N, C-alpha and C positions, 0 to 999 in steps of 0.2 A: 258165446254162452259158457259160463264157468262149469268146469267138470268137478263133480263131487266125489272125492275118493273114499266113500264109506260103504261100498257094497251095493247089493241088488236093489234095496229099497231106499237108496240114498236120498232121492228127492223128497219122498214122503217123510222120511226121518227129519230132514231139515225143516220141512214145513210144519211138522208137529212141534219141533223145538221152537220155531218162531211163534207158533200158537201158544206155547207155554210162556214165552216172553210177553206176548199180548195179554195172556191171562192175568199176570201180575200187574201189568201196566193199567189195564182196564179195570181190574178189581180195585186197585188203589184209588182210582177215580170214582168208580160207581158206588163203592161201599159207603162213601161219605153221604150220599143222597138218601138212602133208606134209614140212616141214623139221624135224619133230620128231626123227626119228633123228639127223640131223646136229647139231642144237643140244643134244640130250640128251647126245650124245658130246662135243661141243666144250666145253660148260660143266659136264659131269659131273653132269647133273640126275637126280633121282629122278623117279618118276611124279608125285609130289605137287608137286614144284617145277615140273615141266613144265606141270601143270594151272594153276599160278599165271600162267604166261606167257599162256596162252589166256584165263583168267579176268580178268586185269588189264584187258584191253580191254572185256570184257562188263560188268564191274562198274561202271566209269565210264560206260559206255553206258546202263546202267540208271539211274544218278543223273541224267545229263543228260536222258534221256528223261522221267523224272518231272518234272524242273524245266521242261521245254519245254511241258508241258500248260498252264501258266499264261500262256504268251506266244505260242504258235505261231499261234493263230487271230486274233491282233491285228495280224498283218503280212501283206503281200503274200507269197504263196508263193514267188515268184521271189527276192525280196530275202532271205528267210529261208534259202533253199537256198544262195544265194551265200555268205552268212555261214558257214554250216555247212561248205561245201565248202572255203573258205579255211582254216578251222581244221584240217580233215582233211588238207589239203595240207601244212600246217606239221608236223602229227604224223607223216606219212609221211616227211617230210624228216628228222626226228629219228631215226626208226627206221632209215632207210637209211644213216645215218652214225654209228652207234654199234657198239661191239664189246665191251660190258660188260653182264653179265647184269642187274645192278640198274638201270642206266640204261635198259636195254631194257624193264624192267617200267614204268619212268616214261614212256618214249616211247609204249609201247603203251597205257598208261592215258590219256595225253593224247590220242592219236588216237581212242580210244573215246569221249571226251567229245563229239566232233563226228560221228565216223563212225556211231555208233549211232543218231542221230536223222535221218540223211539219208534212210534208208528211210521213216521216218514222213512226211516232207515229200513224197517221191516218190509214195507211195501216196495222200496227201491230194490231190496234183495230178491223179493219175489219176482219183480220185473226182470232182474238180471238172470235169474235161474230158470224161469219157466217161460216157454214160447206162448204167444198170444192164443194159439189154438187150444191150450190147456189151462189158461190163466184163470178162467172162471172157476174151475174145479179147485185150483190152487188157492184162490181167494176163499172159497168155501171151507177148505181145510184150516186155513189161518183164522178164519172167522169162528172156528170152534173155540178159540181162546175167549172170545166174547161170550159165546154161549155157556161155556163152562164157568166163567166168572159169574154169570147170572144165575145159573141153575145150582151150582155147587158152592162157589166162593161167597156170593153175596148172602144167601140163606144162612150158611155156616158162620160167616162173619157177623151177620146181624144177630144170630143166636148168641155168639160169644160176647158181642158188644152189650146186649141186654142182660145176659145171665151174669156176666162178670163185670167188665168195665169197657168203655167205648174204645179204648186204645188197643185192646186185645187183637182185633182183626188185622191191624197194621203191623203188629209184631209177627203174626203168622205170615203175612205177605213178605215181610223182611226175610224170613227163613227160606221161603220158597224162591224168592228172588236170588238169594245167594246161591242156592242149588242150581238155578238156571244159568247164573253167570259162570259157574264151573262148566256147565254143558256147553255154553257158547265158546268158551276158551278152548275146550278139548275137542269138540266135534264140528263146529262151524268152520268150513274152509275159508281161506283168504278169497275175498271177492274184489278183484281189481281190474277186470277186463275193461271196465268203463274208462280206466285211466290211460289205456294204450292209444285210443284215438281222440283223446281229449285235448283241446287247445285252450290256452288261458283265456278267461273272460273276466274282465274287471267287474266289481260289484254293480257299477252303473250299467254296464252292458248286460248283465244277468237280468236286471230289472227291466231294462228297455226291451230286451228280447222277449221277455214274458209279456209285457204290455202290448207289444206288436203282434204277438201270436193270438189271434182271436180264438183259435181252437182251445188253447190252454186257458184263456180267461173264461171261456164258457164252461169249461170243466170245473174250474174253481167256483164259479157262480152256481153251478149245479150242486156242489157240495155244501155251499153256504146255505142255500135255501133248504136243502134237505135237512141240514142240522137245525136250522131255525124251526122246522116243522116237528122235530123230535125233542130237542132239549128244552124248549119252553114247557113241554109236558113232563119230561123225565125229571127235571129239577125239583118239581113240586108234587110228583105223584104220590110219594110216601106220606107227607103231611096231609094231602088231600084224601087219601084212602082212610087215614085215621080220623081226621077231623070231620069229613063230610060223609063218607060212605059207611063208617062205622067199624072199620078194622081195629082189632087189638094190634098193638105194636109188634108182637111176636108173629102175628098172621101175615105181616108184610113179607116175611120170608117165603110164604107160599106163592106170592106173585112172581118173585124172581126164580124160585125153584121150578115152578110149572112152565113159565115162559122159557127159561134157560134150557130145561131138558128137552123141550120140543125143538128149539132152534139148534141143538147139537145134531139132531137128525135132519132138520129141514135145511140148514145151511149148506152142507155138502150136496144135497139133492138139488137145491136151487142153483148152486154153481154148475152142476152138470146140465141142468135145463138151459142155463144161459149160454153154455158152449154149443149146445145142440140146436136150439131155436133162435138164438140171437139175444144179445144182452139188452138191446133196446126194447124188444118185444116183451121179454120177461119183466123188465123194469116197469114198463107201462102197466102191465097187468097187476103186478104187486102193488104199485103205488095207488091205483084206483081202488083196489080192494082195501088198502090200509085206511082210506078215508072213513070207512064204516066204523071200526073200533075207536078211531080218534073222536068222532062225534059222540058215540055212545059213552065213552069213558069220561070225557070232559063235561058232560051234562049229567053224569050219574049222581043220584041222591042216595039216601039210605037204602042199602041193597043187601041181599043175602050173599054169603061168601062164595058159593058156587057160581052164582050169576057173574059176580064181579071178576072172579078168577077166570072164567071162560073168556071174557072179553079182553082182559089184560094179557092172557096167553096168546090169543089171536093177534093182538096188537104187537107183542114181542116178535112173533113169527114173521109178520109182515114188514115191520120196520127194519128188523135185521136182515130180512130177506131182500128187500129192495136196495139195501146198501151194498150187497154183493155185486150185482151188475153195475151199480153206479160207481163203485170203487174200481171195477174193471175198466170202465170207460175212462175214468180219471187217470188211471195208471197208463193207459194206452194213448194218452194225449201228448206224451213226450217221448222223444227218442233216447236211447240208452245213455249218450254222452251227457245229456242235461237232465236225466231222470231224477237224480239225486237232489239237485237244486229245485226242480219242479216239486218234488215230494216235500222239500223244506217249505216251499211257498204254500203247498197244500196244508202242511201241519200248522203253519202260522195262521192261515185263514180259518182252518178247522178249529183251532183253539179260540181265535177271536170270535168266530160264530157261536161257539158254545158259551163263551163269556157273555156276549151280547144277548143270546137267547135267554140265559139265566137272569140277567139284569132286566130285560124286558118283562119277563114273567114276574120277577120280584116287584117291578113298578106297577103292573096291572093287577096282580093278585093282592087281596087285602086279608090280613089275618084278623078275625073278629073274635074276641074273647067271649066264652059262655060261662056265666056264673053257675057254680054248683054242678058242673058236668064232669067231675073227676079230674085226674091228673093232667090229661091233655084236653083242657077246657077251651077249645077254639074250633072254628071252622073257617074254611077259605072261601072268599067270594070272588067272582069274576073269572073262574076257571073256564067257563064256557066261551069266553072271548079268546082265551088261549087256543081252544079248539078251532075256532074260525080262522085265527091267524095261521095255525098249522095247516089247515086244509088249503088256504090260498097259496101259501109258499109251496106246498106239494104240487099243486096243479100247474103253477108257473114252470116248474122243472120239466114238464112234458113238452113245453115249447122249446126249451134249451137243448134237450137231448137230440132233437131232429137235426141240429147243426154241428154236433160234436163228431169229429172224425177220429178213428183209431189209426194212429200212425206207426205204432210199434208194439 
């Protein structure tokens, strides 16, 4: 276990720094989705074309995640994170200074090359620094980055995007990311203990070792199905709320603010519950509860703001909550010497699952124009089928977790 030479609260400080890194990484990915109505209107995009904007990031993330499995365990975690983060900063810069649909696809693809594998390194660092007995709590702290990006970053970014111009949120992310990079260079210690007991493995052996390890395969399958059940909904929830439920575009920020604020408090609490009562038990409870808001949201028609916000907030709490014990299970499915490559495999499949989920949703959902209905004159059909798909994927994971073993 790496020793952190930064004082009494060294472990928590590092986890909060990693949470800040996750904040910019997730914020960069998430802010594009609530900007959906604005960009669909600005560039006159169909639901299929919009799904390409989201998928362009995740497809290149999947490719880079796959390639990273051959090298990630051969480097100090700190140095590898710095390299990724610099590429992420360049990509965010490109997005923040373009106003062309096709160049936007290129810039998002470039950002995805680096942004998609940042999470793999972050989770590998958590696994190296934190023992399994405290890992649920640690994952809860790192998950604050997700919650903060939803509650603070996305609403603020959405406000800037609608009030000024859509590129503004990405320019703010760029500034915060540069500050984080300075923090990584100055405060994150070298993390290289995994190199001491490591033996060389060829790319072919890395892949074969993974395929032969049924425990790791099950862990990846768990994550893929979980993401299918989330991203088919997340990718189109903003246009759905505007076109079908009756939200004004600026009111979309309320969804992310309310849901994110609640998860800032619920994520560490769920992490503690996972350590105390067992990750599989807490995961099962949260997953079964999450089915309720999934069904209600995907079948929702014209509704009052408070009613819709109540269920989207519950949904945020439960889908982010169930991911904490799930990630803890996935992280524990690999030993320290191969944890980085396994996290690279996880990142590749995670990005691929997000891309496929978005494309699946884009193929099922139909954007129907409505004449004389104002600036955003459309509604989305078949969203209820997405809800059924999400529920089925969620329930299948309950069969998988029974056979996943925590090895480290």
